[in-house]
C-alpha positions in Angstrom: -30.4 65.4 19.6 -27.5 66.8 17.5 -25.3 64.1 18.9 -27.7 61.4 17.8 -27.9 62.8 14.2 -24.2 63.4 14.0 -23.6 59.8 14.8 -26.1 58.6 12.2 -24.4 60.9 9.6 -21.0 59.7 10.5 -22.1 56.2 10.3 -23.6 56.9 6.9 -20.4 58.2 5.3 -18.1 55.6 6.8 -16.8 53.1 4.2 -18.2 49.5 4.5 -15.9 47.1 6.4 -14.9 43.8 4.7 -16.9 40.8 6.0 -14.9 37.5 6.1 -16.2 34.6 4.2 -17.9 31.9 6.5 -15.9 28.8 7.2 -17.2 25.7 5.3 -19.5 23.5 7.4 -17.9 20.2 8.5 -20.5 17.9 10.1 -19.3 15.0 12.3 -20.3 12.0 10.4 -21.0 8.6 11.9 -17.8 7.3 10.3 -15.6 10.1 11.7 -14.6 8.2 14.8 -11.8 10.5 15.8 -13.9 13.6 16.0 -16.7 11.7 17.8 -14.2 10.6 20.4 -12.9 14.2 20.7 -16.5 15.3 21.3 -16.9 12.8 24.1 -13.5 13.8 25.6 -14.5 17.4 25.6 -17.8 16.5 27.4 -15.9 14.5 30.0 -13.2 17.1 30.5 -15.9 19.8 31.0 -17.7 17.7 33.5 -20.8 17.8 31.5 -21.2 14.0 31.3 -19.5 10.8 32.5 -19.5 7.5 30.7 -19.0 3.9 31.7 -19.0 0.5 30.1 -19.1 -3.1 31.3 -18.4 -6.5 29.8 -20.7 -9.4 29.4 -19.8 -10.6 33.0 -21.0 -7.3 34.5 -17.5 -6.0 35.2 -16.5 -2.4 34.7 -14.3 -1.9 31.6 -14.4 1.9 31.3 -15.2 4.9 33.5 -14.6 8.5 32.8 -11.5 9.9 34.5 -13.4 12.6 36.3 -15.9 10.0 37.6 -13.0 7.7 38.7 -11.7 10.5 41.0 -15.0 10.5 42.8 -14.5 6.9 43.9 -11.8 7.8 46.4 -9.4 5.0 45.2 -5.9 4.8 46.6 -3.0 5.4 44.3 -2.5 2.5 42.0 -6.0 1.2 42.4 -8.4 1.0 39.5 -12.1 0.6 39.2 -11.8 -1.4 36.1 -12.7 -5.0 36.8 -15.1 -4.2 39.7 -18.5 -5.9 39.4 -21.2 -3.3 38.8 -23.4 -4.8 41.6 -20.6 -4.2 44.1 -19.7 -0.7 42.8 -23.3 0.6 42.5 -25.3 0.0 45.7 -29.1 0.4 45.9 -30.9 3.2 47.5 -32.8 1.2 50.1 -35.1 4.1 51.0 -36.1 4.5 47.4 -36.5 0.8 46.9 -38.9 0.5 49.8 -41.1 3.1 48.4 -40.8 2.1 44.7 -42.2 -0.8 42.7 -39.2 -0.7 40.3 -36.9 -3.7 39.9 -33.6 -3.6 41.9 -30.4 -3.1 40.0 -29.2 -6.7 40.5 -32.4 -8.0 38.9 -32.1 -5.5 35.9 -28.4 -6.6 35.4 -29.3 -10.3 35.5 -32.2 -9.8 33.1 -30.0 -7.6 30.8 -32.7 -5.0 30.7 -32.2 -1.3 30.0 -31.3 0.7 33.1 -33.6 3.7 33.2 -32.3 6.6 35.3 -31.7 5.0 38.7 -30.2 6.4 41.9 -27.3 4.4 43.4 -24.8 4.9 46.2 -21.1 4.4 45.4 -19.3 1.7 47.4 -16.1 2.5 49.3 -16.4 6.3 49.3 -15.7 8.7 52.1 -19.2 9.8 53.2 -22.2 9.1 51.0 -21.8 9.7 47.2 -24.9 9.3 45.1 -25.0 8.9 41.3 -27.8 8.7 38.8 -26.9 6.1 36.2 -28.6 4.9 33.0 -27.5 2.4 30.4 -28.4 0.3 27.4 -27.4 -3.4 26.9 -25.2 -4.1 23.9 -25.4 -7.2 21.6 -23.1 -8.4 18.8 -24.1 -9.4 15.3 -25.0 -12.9 16.7 -27.3 -11.3 19.3 -24.8 -12.2 22.1 -24.8 -9.9 25.1 -21.5 -7.9 25.3 -22.2 -5.6 28.2 -23.6 -2.2 29.1 -22.8 1.3 27.8 -24.0 4.0 30.1 -23.8 7.4 31.5 -23.6 8.8 35.1 -23.8 12.0 37.0 -23.2 13.1 40.6 -26.5 14.0 42.3 -25.2 13.9 45.9 -26.3 17.4 46.8 -29.8 17.2 45.2 -30.3 13.7 46.5 -29.8 14.8 50.1 -32.3 17.7 49.6 -34.8 15.4 47.9 -34.4 12.8 50.7 -35.0 15.4 53.3 -38.1 16.7 51.5 -39.4 13.1 51.2 -38.7 12.5 54.8 -40.7 15.5 55.8 -43.6 14.3 53.7 -43.5 10.7 55.1 -42.3 11.2 58.7 -43.6 13.1 61.7 -41.4 16.1 62.3 -41.8 16.0 66.1 -41.1 12.3 66.9 -39.4 11.1 63.7 -41.9 8.2 63.4 -43.8 7.5 60.2 -46.7 9.8 59.7 -50.3 8.9 58.8 -49.6 9.0 55.0 -46.7 6.6 55.2 -48.4 4.2 57.7 -51.5 4.0 55.4 -49.3 3.3 52.4 -47.2 0.7 54.3 -50.3 -1.0 55.7 -51.9 -1.2 52.3 -48.8 -2.6 50.5 -48.2 -5.1 53.4 -51.7 -6.4 53.3 -51.7 -6.8 49.5 -48.4 -8.7 49.6 -49.4 -10.8 52.6 -52.8 -11.8 51.2 -51.2 -13.7 48.3 -48.7 -15.3 50.7 -51.4 -16.3 53.2 -49.7 -14.3 56.0 -51.2 -12.3 58.9 -50.7 -8.7 60.0 -51.6 -7.3 63.4 -52.4 -3.6 63.9 -52.3 -1.8 67.2 -54.0 1.5 67.6 -53.3 3.4 70.8 -53.7 6.8 72.3 -52.6 8.5 75.5 -54.8 8.8 78.6 -54.7 12.2 80.4 -52.4 13.7 77.8 -54.7 16.8 77.6 -54.2 17.3 81.3 -50.4 17.5 80.7 -51.0 20.1 78.0 -53.4 22.1 80.1 -51.3 22.1 83.3 -47.7 22.1 81.9 -48.1 23.7 78.5 -47.9 22.6 74.9 -44.0 22.5 74.8 -44.1 20.0 77.7 -46.7 18.1 75.7 -44.4 18.0 72.7 -41.5 16.7 74.8 -43.8 14.1 76.3 -44.7 12.8 72.8 -41.0 12.6 71.9 -40.4 10.4 75.0 -43.4 8.3 74.2 -42.0 7.7 70.7 -38.6 6.7 72.1 -40.2 4.2 74.5 -42.2 2.7 71.7 -39.1 2.3 69.6 -37.3 0.5 72.4 -40.1 -1.9 73.1 -41.2 -2.7 69.5 -37.7 -2.6 68.0 -37.5 -4.1 64.5 -40.6 -6.2 65.0 -42.9 -3.7 63.4 -43.4 -0.2 62.0 -44.4 2.6 64.4 -46.3 5.7 63.4 -47.8 8.8 64.9 -51.1 9.6 63.2 -51.4 13.0 64.9 -52.1 14.4 68.3 -51.6 11.6 70.8 -52.6 8.8 68.5 -50.1 6.1 67.5 -50.2 3.0 65.3 -48.0 -0.1 65.2 -48.0 -2.6 62.3 -46.7 -6.0 63.3 -46.3 -8.6 60.5 -46.7 -12.3 60.9 -48.3 -12.3 64.4 -51.8 -13.7 64.9 -51.3 -15.3 68.4 -53.5 -13.1 70.6 -51.5 -14.4 73.6 -48.3 -12.8 72.2 -50.2 -9.7 71.2 -51.9 -9.3 74.6 -48.6 -9.6 76.4 -47.0 -7.1 74.1 -49.9 -4.7 74.5 -49.8 -5.0 78.3 -46.0 -4.2 78.2 -46.6 -1.2 76.0 -49.3 0.2 78.3 -47.2 -0.4 81.4 -44.1 1.2 79.8 -46.0 4.3 78.6 -47.6 4.7 82.0 -44.2 5.0 83.8 -43.5 8.6 85.0 -41.9 11.1 82.6 -39.4 13.8 83.6 -40.1 17.0 81.7 -38.2 20.2 82.4 -37.7 19.2 86.0 -41.4 18.4 86.5 -43.0 15.0 86.6 -45.8 13.8 84.3 -47.8 10.6 84.6 -50.1 9.5 81.8 -51.7 6.2 80.7 -52.5 4.5 77.4 -55.3 2.6 75.9 -55.0 0.2 72.9 -57.1 -1.6 70.3 -55.8 -4.6 68.5 -57.1 -6.0 65.2 -55.5 -8.8 63.0 -55.7 -9.4 59.3 -57.3 -11.3 57.7 -59.4 -12.3 60.7 -60.7 -8.8 61.5 -60.3 -7.1 58.1 -59.0 -7.8 54.7 -58.0 -4.3 53.4 -56.5 -1.4 55.2 -59.7 0.6 55.8 -61.5 -2.4 57.3 -58.6 -3.3 59.6 -58.1 0.3 60.8 -61.8 0.6 61.6 -61.7 -2.7 63.5 -58.6 -1.5 65.6 -60.3 1.9 66.1 -63.4 0.2 67.4 -61.4 -1.9 69.8 -59.5 1.2 71.0 -62.8 2.9 71.5 -64.0 0.0 73.6 -60.8 -0.1 75.7 -61.2 3.6 76.5 -64.9 3.2 77.3 -64.2 0.4 79.8 -61.9 2.3 82.0 -58.8 3.1 80.0 -55.3 1.8 80.7 -56.1 -1.5 79.0 -56.0 -3.2 75.6 -58.9 -4.8 73.8 -59.1 -7.2 70.9 -61.6 -6.5 68.1 -64.7 -8.6 68.0 -67.9 -8.3 66.0 -70.0 -7.6 69.1 -68.1 -4.3 69.7 -70.4 -2.7 67.2 -73.3 -3.2 69.5 -71.1 -1.8 72.3 -70.6 1.4 70.3 -74.4 1.8 69.9 -74.8 1.3 73.6 -72.2 4.0 74.3 -73.9 6.4 72.0 -77.2 5.9 73.8 -75.4 6.6 77.1 -74.0 9.8 75.7 -77.4 10.9 74.6 -79.2 10.1 77.9 -76.5 11.0 80.5 -76.9 14.8 80.3 -80.5 14.4 81.3 -79.9 11.8 84.1 -79.6 14.5 86.9 -82.6 16.4 85.8 -84.7 13.2 85.7 -83.5 12.1 89.2 -82.1 8.9 87.7 -78.8 9.1 89.6 -78.4 7.6 93.1 -75.6 7.3 95.6 -75.0 3.8 97.0 -72.6 3.0 99.8 -70.1 0.2 100.5 -68.8 -0.2 104.1 -65.2 0.2 105.1 -64.7 -1.7 108.3 -62.0 -2.1 110.9 -59.8 -5.1 110.5 -60.1 -6.0 114.2 -63.8 -6.0 114.9 -65.3 -5.4 111.4 -67.1 -2.3 112.7 -68.0 0.3 110.1 -66.2 3.6 110.3 -66.6 4.9 106.8 -68.9 4.2 103.8 -67.6 4.8 100.2 -70.1 6.6 98.1 -70.5 5.1 94.7 -72.7 6.6 91.9 -75.4 4.5 90.3 -77.6 5.2 87.4 -81.1 3.6 87.1 -82.3 4.5 83.6 -86.0 4.9 83.3 -86.1 2.5 80.2 -83.0 0.4 80.4 -82.6 -0.2 84.1 -79.4 -0.1 86.1 -76.4 1.1 84.0 -72.9 0.1 85.2 -70.6 3.0 86.4 -67.9 1.3 84.3 -70.1 2.2 81.3 -71.1 5.8 82.1 -68.3 7.3 84.1 -65.7 7.1 81.2 -68.4 8.6 79.0 -68.9 11.4 81.4 -65.2 12.1 81.4 -65.0 12.1 77.6 -68.0 14.3 76.9 -67.0 16.8 79.7 -69.8 16.5 82.3 -67.8 14.6 84.9 -67.5 17.9 86.9 -71.2 18.4 86.9 -71.8 14.8 88.1 -69.1 15.2 90.7 -70.7 18.4 92.1 -74.1 16.7 92.3 -72.6 13.6 94.0 -70.7 15.7 96.6 -73.8 17.7 97.6 -76.0 14.5 97.7 -73.5 12.7 99.9 -73.2 15.6 102.3 -77.0 15.8 102.6 -77.3 12.1 103.3 -74.4 11.8 105.8 -75.9 14.6 107.9 -78.4 12.0 109.0 -75.8 9.4 110.0 -74.2 8.8 113.3 -71.3 11.2 113.9 -68.8 8.2 114.1 -69.3 7.2 110.5 -67.8 9.1 107.6 -68.6 9.0 103.8 -65.8 8.8 101.2 -66.4 10.6 98.0 -64.4 9.9 94.8 -62.8 12.9 93.1 -61.9 12.7 89.5 -58.7 14.2 88.2 -60.7 16.5 86.0 -62.7 17.8 89.1 -59.5 18.3 91.1 -57.9 20.3 88.2 -60.8 22.8 88.0 -60.0 26.2 89.5 -63.1 26.3 91.6 -62.8 22.8 93.2 -62.2 24.1 96.8 -65.1 26.5 96.4 -67.4 23.7 95.3 -66.4 21.6 98.4 -66.9 24.6 100.7 -70.3 25.2 99.1 -71.5 21.6 99.6 -70.4 21.6 103.2 -72.2 24.9 104.0 -75.3 24.2 102.0 -75.8 20.8 103.7 -74.6 21.7 107.1 -72.8 18.4 107.5 -69.8 18.1 109.9 -66.8 18.4 107.6 -65.0 15.7 109.6 -67.6 13.2 108.3 -66.5 13.8 104.7 -63.5 12.1 103.1 -62.3 12.9 99.6 -60.7 10.0 97.7 -58.1 11.3 95.3 -55.9 9.3 92.9 -52.2 9.6 92.2 -52.9 11.3 88.9 -53.3 14.6 90.7 -49.5 14.7 91.1 -49.2 15.5 87.4 -48.1 19.0 86.5 -48.1 22.0 88.9 -47.2 20.4 92.3 -47.3 23.8 94.1 -51.0 24.1 93.1 -51.7 20.5 94.1 -50.2 20.9 97.6 -51.9 24.3 98.0 -55.3 22.7 97.3 -54.5 19.9 99.8 -53.9 22.6 102.5 -57.0 24.5 101.6 -59.1 21.3 101.7 -57.7 20.3 105.1 -58.5 23.8 106.4 -62.1 23.1 105.6 -62.0 20.1 108.0 -62.4 17.3 105.5 -60.2 14.2 105.4 -58.1 13.1 102.4 -57.5 9.5 101.2 -55.1 8.4 98.5 -57.1 6.0 96.3 -55.9 2.9 94.3 -52.4 3.2 95.8 -49.8 1.2 93.9 -51.4 1.5 90.5 -50.0 5.0 89.8 -46.5 6.3 90.2 -46.5 8.9 93.0 -43.1 9.6 94.5 -42.6 8.7 98.1 -41.5 12.4 98.6 -44.9 13.5 97.4 -46.6 11.0 99.8 -44.5 12.3 102.7 -45.5 15.9 102.1 -49.2 15.3 101.2 -51.6 15.5 104.2 -53.4 12.2 103.5 -55.2 10.5 106.4 -55.6 7.2 104.6 -54.0 5.0 101.9 -56.3 2.6 100.0 -54.4 -0.5 98.8 -55.6 -1.3 95.3 -57.6 -4.5 94.9 -55.2 -5.8 92.3 -52.8 -6.4 95.2 -55.5 -8.0 97.4 -56.7 -10.3 94.6 -54.9 -13.6 95.0 -52.7 -12.4 97.9 -53.1 -15.8 99.7 -51.7 -17.7 96.7 -48.1 -19.0 97.0 -47.1 -18.0 93.5 -47.3 -14.1 93.8 -45.8 -11.3 95.9 -49.0 -9.4 96.6 -48.8 -10.2 100.3 -45.3 -8.8 100.6 -46.4 -5.7 98.7 -49.4 -5.2 101.1 -47.0 -5.5 104.1 -44.7 -2.9 102.6 -47.5 -0.4 102.0 -48.9 -1.0 105.5 -45.4 -0.3 107.0 -45.1 2.9 104.9 -48.5 4.1 106.0 -47.8 3.4 109.7 -44.6 5.4 109.5 -46.5 8.3 108.0 -49.3 7.9 110.6 -51.9 7.0 108.0 -54.7 4.4 108.0 -54.7 1.6 105.3 -57.7 0.1 103.6 -57.4 -3.2 101.7 -59.8 -2.9 98.8 -61.7 -5.7 97.0 -61.6 -8.3 99.8 -63.8 -11.1 98.4 -62.7 -14.3 100.1 -61.9 -15.4 103.6 -58.4 -16.5 102.7 -57.7 -13.0 101.4 -59.3 -11.6 104.6 -56.9 -13.6 106.7 -53.9 -12.6 104.7 -54.6 -8.8 104.7 -55.3 -8.9 108.5 -52.0 -10.8 109.0 -50.2 -8.2 107.0 -51.5 -5.4 109.2 -54.1 -3.5 107.1 -56.1 -1.4 109.5 -59.3 -1.4 107.5 -61.1 -3.6 104.9 -63.5 -3.2 102.1 -65.1 -5.6 99.7 -68.1 -7.8 98.8 -67.0 -10.3 101.5 -68.7 -7.8 103.9 -71.2 -6.1 101.6 -71.9 -4.8 98.2 -72.8 -1.1 97.7 -76.3 -0.6 98.9 -78.9 2.3 98.6 -78.7 5.2 101.0 -82.0 4.3 102.7 -80.8 0.8 103.4 -77.7 2.3 105.1 -79.8 4.6 107.1 -82.1 1.8 108.3 -79.1 -0.2 109.4 -77.6 2.6 111.4 -81.0 3.2 113.1 -81.0 -0.4 114.1 -77.5 0.0 115.6 -76.0 -2.6 113.3 -72.5 -1.3 112.9 -70.7 -4.6 112.6 -70.5 -6.6 109.3 -70.0 -10.4 109.2 -67.8 -11.7 106.4 -69.9 -13.8 104.1 -68.4 -15.4 101.1 -66.2 -18.2 99.7 -63.4 -19.7 101.8 -60.8 -19.5 99.1 -59.8 -17.5 96.1 -60.4 -19.2 92.8 -58.4 -17.5 90.0 -59.9 -16.6 86.6 -63.2 -18.5 87.0 -66.1 -16.5 85.6 -69.8 -17.2 85.8 -71.3 -17.4 82.4 -74.8 -18.0 81.0 -74.8 -18.1 77.2 -75.2 -20.5 74.4 -72.2 -21.8 72.5 -71.5 -24.7 70.1 -70.0 -28.1 71.0 -68.5 -30.0 68.0 -68.1 -33.8 68.1 -67.8 -36.1 65.1 -68.7 -33.3 62.6 -71.9 -32.6 64.5 -72.4 -29.2 66.2 -74.6 -29.3 69.3 -76.0 -26.3 71.2 -75.0 -26.2 74.8 -75.1 -23.7 77.7 -71.8 -22.3 79.0 -72.2 -22.0 82.8 -68.8 -21.0 84.0 -65.4 -20.4 82.4 -61.8 -20.3 83.4 -58.5 -20.3 81.6 -58.1 -24.1 81.9 -61.7 -25.3 81.6 -65.4 -24.8 81.6 -68.7 -26.1 82.8 -71.4 -26.8 80.2 -74.9 -28.1 80.2 -77.2 -29.5 77.4 -75.9 -33.0 76.5 -77.0 -36.2 78.3 -74.5 -38.8 79.6 -71.3 -37.8 77.8 -68.6 -40.4 78.7 -65.5 -39.2 80.5 -62.5 -38.7 78.3 -64.6 -37.7 75.3 -62.7 -35.2 73.0 -64.9 -32.3 72.0 -64.4 -28.8 70.5 -66.1 -25.8 72.1 -67.1 -23.1 69.6 -67.3 -19.7 71.4 -68.1 -17.9 68.1 -66.1 -15.6 65.9 -63.8 -18.4 64.9 -62.8 -19.3 68.5 -62.5 -23.1 68.8 -61.1 -24.7 71.9 -60.2 -28.4 72.0 -61.3 -30.0 75.3 -61.6 -33.3 77.1 -64.6 -34.2 79.3 -63.3 -34.6 82.9 -66.6 -34.7 84.8 -70.0 -35.8 83.6 -73.2 -36.0 85.5 -76.6 -36.1 83.7 -76.7 -33.1 81.3 -73.8 -31.3 83.0 -70.1 -31.7 82.0 -66.8 -30.2 83.1 -64.2 -30.0 80.4 -60.5 -29.2 80.4 -58.9 -27.3 77.6 -56.0 -28.6 75.6 -54.6 -25.1 75.4 -55.4 -22.6 78.1 -57.4 -19.5 77.2 -55.9 -16.0 77.6 -57.1 -12.7 78.9 -58.9 -10.6 76.2 -57.9 -7.3 77.9 -61.4 -6.6 79.1 -61.9 -9.0 82.0 -62.8 -11.8 79.7 -61.2 -14.8 78.2 -60.5 -15.8 74.5 -58.6 -18.3 72.5 -55.1 -17.6 71.3 -55.9 -18.6 67.7 -59.0 -18.5 65.5 -60.2 -20.2 62.4 -58.2 -18.5 59.6 -60.1 -16.9 56.7 -57.5 -18.4 54.5 -58.7 -21.9 55.6 -62.3 -20.9 54.8 -61.1 -19.6 51.4 -59.4 -22.9 50.7 -62.7 -24.8 50.8 -64.1 -22.6 48.1 -65.5 -19.6 50.1 -64.6 -16.0 49.2 -61.9 -14.4 51.3 -63.6 -12.2 53.9 -63.0 -11.3 57.6 -64.5 -13.7 60.1 -68.2 -13.8 60.8 -69.8 -15.1 64.0 -70.2 -18.6 62.7 -66.8 -19.3 61.2 -67.0 -23.0 61.8 -70.1 -23.3 59.6 -68.3 -21.5 56.8 -65.4 -23.9 57.2 -67.3 -27.1 57.6 -69.9 -26.3 54.9 -72.5 -29.1 54.5 -70.3 -31.9 55.9 -72.5 -34.7 57.3 -71.0 -37.2 59.7 -72.3 -40.3 61.4 -75.4 -40.2 63.5 -75.4 -38.0 66.6 -73.6 -39.6 69.6 -75.4 -37.6 72.3 -78.9 -36.5 73.2 -79.3 -32.7 73.1 -81.3 -31.3 76.0 -83.1 -28.0 76.2 -82.3 -26.5 79.6 -83.6 -23.0 78.9 -86.5 -23.7 81.3 -86.6 -24.9 84.8 -86.5 -28.5 83.7 -84.6 -30.3 80.9 -86.6 -31.6 78.0 -85.1 -33.9 75.4 -84.8 -32.2 72.1 
């Protein structure tokens, strides 16, 4: 403490030091040009600010020396005289995300330049500045140029751009994320609405992706997603914007495409490309893809409406078997309700004894003698009658009860086959989900033991998707199943992508040639017959039987027999029939099947029975559509329509097809389309184009997505001349004049 006081005391007795007088204040006045220039010079020298100026022609007349050094000019070169629009280049990424006017527009309009990010031209690497400026005018209000400031923001710009990219792009694939895709779709639709332009939206997800994750691990799943993104980029290119919404969901925005023929072809190519095998860490993965397509303004005006429409189409594509695309239509909403009802009732179907096993014969090609019956599940609902397997099997896979259905089917078949002749086998379909379960071999063993059936009478039909993931496990299961005494068949061969080496090593007894190769194999304009011959040769070399699936016509029968298939299956011989009918047939000793069906294959003709509209001279008649092909249709409901009459068929939903009457007899006509119909992705046909909502808007209606009766909205209350034809009611057994 003494030290502290001594210091205070010492301080108290020291004499006061003399304080210098403060220097007089010398403010820099507005008229003191020299000192103001010195101030700016000191700022420039210290690097605290750069300045630039232009003349009335937009040419640079001044740039701070420190800033000039950033331009990377060669000795003797000068930036003075360079046009600002060539020196300061726009930030395209920022321009795409911003509603601000571009620099060229601002300069031309002589507006103030608010802080704007630009890239310097001609520099080594990317140099980014932030510039700002005010336009200058003389006493006569004539524009004299800009006076502005600049600063180098290269380092912070890169950081900001990286941060923005993380917020707008998917970190795994590099594609746009959900946020960016939503913003892009919204802005595109807004801009295109005023310009009367269209936008197509594709929604797709991957089939069997979960199986890859489960069998190969999540790192393999991530690698697969990267490869999917790369394939999409190669196929779509600069035609549209691609995004990953999360998980295995992707979205594609395609501006200025409303031709459903073009979109269908592109959708099919995408599905085929994504279904090709993937190599991941030395292993092989095979997935598929399903797609929904919606088009603005036909299926939706704003982003939410269009996304919901594409989602609904995707949902329908997955529900109808996967591996396909589907266009949105208003009737899909009813399909969703139907699917929900199936989900609710399917779990109780076994307990209520509503499920049945039907059987379709597989006969020898030489004598048409049955050697095997394929077991096919059928569901006869207590209230709604027979429900198609194409409706409930995909639902069973989605809701996770396919294994339960598969176990029931296997035991049911074993119990029924036990009553058959020993010479006839039953083939049971095995889903990839069933095969992937750890207890699959145990389930098969249990069904065999419980039923007491001869294992040699049971054949398991397995698809090529089982070759995804752990091949050692797959081949181990094959060996264990063969040890049980059952036979193995490779189903739908040619639609998957199994390697020939896998086929060589797998102990299959039979290869089933997919019906897509049988269909139309007798036609001169496809290679299906050659493909069938190649598959047969391969099977024979591997000592395997071959079954040509889906034989429906006698010309197809002749062709597959000529190409050497050992066995045949299809409705030409029999549809799938109930178990009791099969048993009755065997008890009668009727083992041969006579081919009964059409002589020739007729492509793309579908039997129809629904009401549509027929338009002639501004009148819309109601007619019955009896059958439909890509090139024409058969209709009924108008009396004595002359040959050569031009009509328009209204299929609903804005689908109008111009046609000419080529055959006419009584109240029945055959018409030929001016423009062929196209595949709608779901085994149906549709028109390439539809009535545009913009056309309906042009006649005074509000702009909305298409309803079912778009023609009425377009035509309004137009009245033409008197009706040219007599309309006939053919809903009953006899036609009555309406």
